N, C-alpha and C positions, 0 to 999 in steps of 0.2 A: 503494498501499500504506500508507503513511502517514496518509493521508486516512480511510482505511477504520480504521487502528487509532484515529485519533482519534477518529471517529463511534462506535465499540465504547465508546469508554470513555464518551464523553457519554452513550449510552441505556442502561447498567448501572450506571453511576455516579452519575449526574446530580447533585445538591446535596451528597451523601454525599462524593463526588470532590473536590468542590470543600473541601469542608472540613475533609477531611483533608490538604490543599497547603496550609491557608493560615497553618501555623509555615514551611514552607519561604518562601511570601511575603513573612513579614515581615520575613525577614532576607536579600532580595534583592532588587534595584532589579526593575520590572519595568514593562510595559507592557498594560493591559487594554482591549480592544476589544470592541466589542457587535458581533454578524454578522447580518443578514436573509438568510433564502433564502423563496424561494416557488415553488414547484410547481404548474401545471396538469394536472387531470385527468378523463379523461371519465367521467362518471358512470356505473354500472353497474348503480342501482338506481331503479325510479321508484315511488313512489307514489299510487294510484290512490285517489280517496273518491268515494260516492255515499249515498243513501239510500232505501230500498226504503220504500213505500209501499203498504199494503191499506187496501180499503174496503170495509163492510156493514153490513147490518141488525142484525146482533148482532157482538157485540167480536171473537167466535170466527170469525165470516167475516171480519172484517177482518183481525185474525191471518195467518187460513190464505191469504187471500190474498198476504198481504204477503213468506211464507214459500215460496208456489209462486213469486214474482217471483223472491225471492231464490233460490232453486234454477236457474232458467231462465237468471238473468244469471249467475250461477255456472258452467254448462254452458258457456254461451255462450263466455266469459272462460277457459276452458279448452282450449278449440278452437285459440286462437290460443299461451297457454302452459300445457301442462298442471302443473308446480308450483305456481299459483298457490293458497293459501289465505285467502280471506277470512278475515278479522277481523271480530264484530262487536261492538256496543255501543248503548247508550243506547237503550231498548227502550222506546215511550209509545201507550200506546193510549187516544185522546180520543174524548169523546162529538160531535158533529154535530148544531147544531141548526139551525131556519130562519135565514135571515137575517134573518127580520124581531125575532127575539130580539136585543134588543143593550139594553145599559146604559145611564140616560142617564149626562149628564156628569156631575149632582149624586148617581146613588145607581151606586156600583159593585159593589155587592154580587151575591153566586154569584145567581143566578136559578134558580126553581124548576122542575123538568122536566114542566111544563104548560103546556098553550095555544101559544102560538107560540113558547116556549121547549123543548116537550116534545121528545124524544131521537130526531130519525130515522134514527140509526146512528152508525157508529162510525170512527175512520180509527187504523191501525197504522203506527206508524213504526218506522226502526231506522236507525242509522247504522254504516256498513260501510267500510274499507279493507282494499287491496291491494295487495302489494308484488308487482311483478314487474321480473325481470330480464332480459325484452325490452322495453329501452329503446327502442327506435325504434316498438313498434309499440305504445307507452301510450296513445297520442292514438286507436289503433283500435280498443283494448279498451274504451276511455271512451265510444266512438261506440256499443257494444256493448252497454254498462251501459245508455245510455238507450235505445236501440230497446227492450231488456228490459222497460224502464219504471220504470226510475229516476230518482230526480229530484236536480238539483245535482250530476252526475256530473262530473266533472273530477281531471286530473293535477296531485296537489299541491304533489310537491316531486321532484327527483334527489338522490339521495345516493351515497357510494362502500359498498359491503356492509364493507370491513374497508380504513380510511383509515390502516394502518401503514406501512404501504409509502408510502405519499404522504409523510406525518409523515417517515420517517427520508431522503426524499429531500429534503425542506423541509430538515433538518437538515443534510447533508452541503451544501447551495446556501449555508448562512447559515454554516458553518465555512469555508467558501471566501470569501466574504465579509469575516469575520472576519480571515482570515488576510492577505489582499489589503492593508486596513486596516492591520492591525500594520505589515505591511512598509514603507505607505507612512509611518507614523510614524517606523518607523527609518531607513529613510530623510532623511526629512526633519531629524531631528536629529542622523543623523551617527553611529548609535550600530550595534552588531553583535544583530541579533534573536536569542534563544538559544530555545531547547527550550520547551514549553508545560509551565505550572506548573498550570493547573487548567483545566477547561472545563465549563460547565454550561446546559442549557437554560431551567432554571428551570419555569413551568408555564404558558408564553406559547403554546405552540404552537397554530395555531387554523386550524379546516380550516371555510372561509366555502362555506356552502353557496348555489349561485346554484339561485334556484325561476324554474320557466317554468310558469305555470298555461297549462292547456288547459282549457276548461269547452265541455260541449255541452249545449245543451236536452234534453226529454224527447223522445225521440222514441215513434214508437207501438210498441206491446208485438210481442215476436217471435211469429211466427202458423209453422206448417208451413210448409217449402219455402220458407222465409226466403232472399231475394238473399246474396250473398257481402257482408260488414261492408265500409264504407266505409273504404279506406284513410287514415290520416290522419299526414303524415311529422311528427315530432317529430325536434329535433337538440337537445338542450338544450346551453347553455353549459356549459363545463369548468369543475371546482369547483377553486379555490383554496383550497390549503392553504399555511399559512408557519408560518415556526418564528425564534425568536430565541435566540441564544446567547451567552453572556459569556466570553471565552476572556483569559488572563493568560499573555503571555509573559515570558517571563524575558530579560532585558537582556543579551546575553553580553559576558565580560572583555576 
């Protein structure tokens, strides 16, 4: 119960709590210690990214092919995680020219769209990211994106949907560490450890996200009666959350 009360004071009061205690500290002998706490938590969120691509003789055809590919991939991903909501950005439509159309090293200016440099088609691309709580199947979903025609499909990172509980546990561990140090100092100097005068976390709580990238090359597009997805086992490393606290203890009389 005592540790829980201390932890609540740290979380609610923070620096303000420490500042309010300064007059009392100035007039009382004290022991000031830093505590460090670290906890590991299995990630509950994976982020997948890929690039949609469409080609066509006209820009409309290229964009249409890209959109169709995106819808096909999204449907495949929702077959595993119905809650996925792909986020899209960075749409580009570029003209395609013959391989014979190349600027020389001496002349890097734009080439006119005629002769060898005539436009023969268009390529449309769009960047997509998908968050999924189905961490264990993130690799399988990446494979499905590749099967649907995505380029550079990969699992980008793992994270915690809400890191507050992990940070609270890290602070609690840091307070235990601080108390052990204070007890050791008091014992070594033959004084009695008194009550806590102040405690603060500062701004040093850190969550370290360990990224485990899974990248799959593009596979042939999805066709009717496609076989089941290829299972990919993904077991990311736990995420480390750390916290530092500074605690001031009174020296008992």
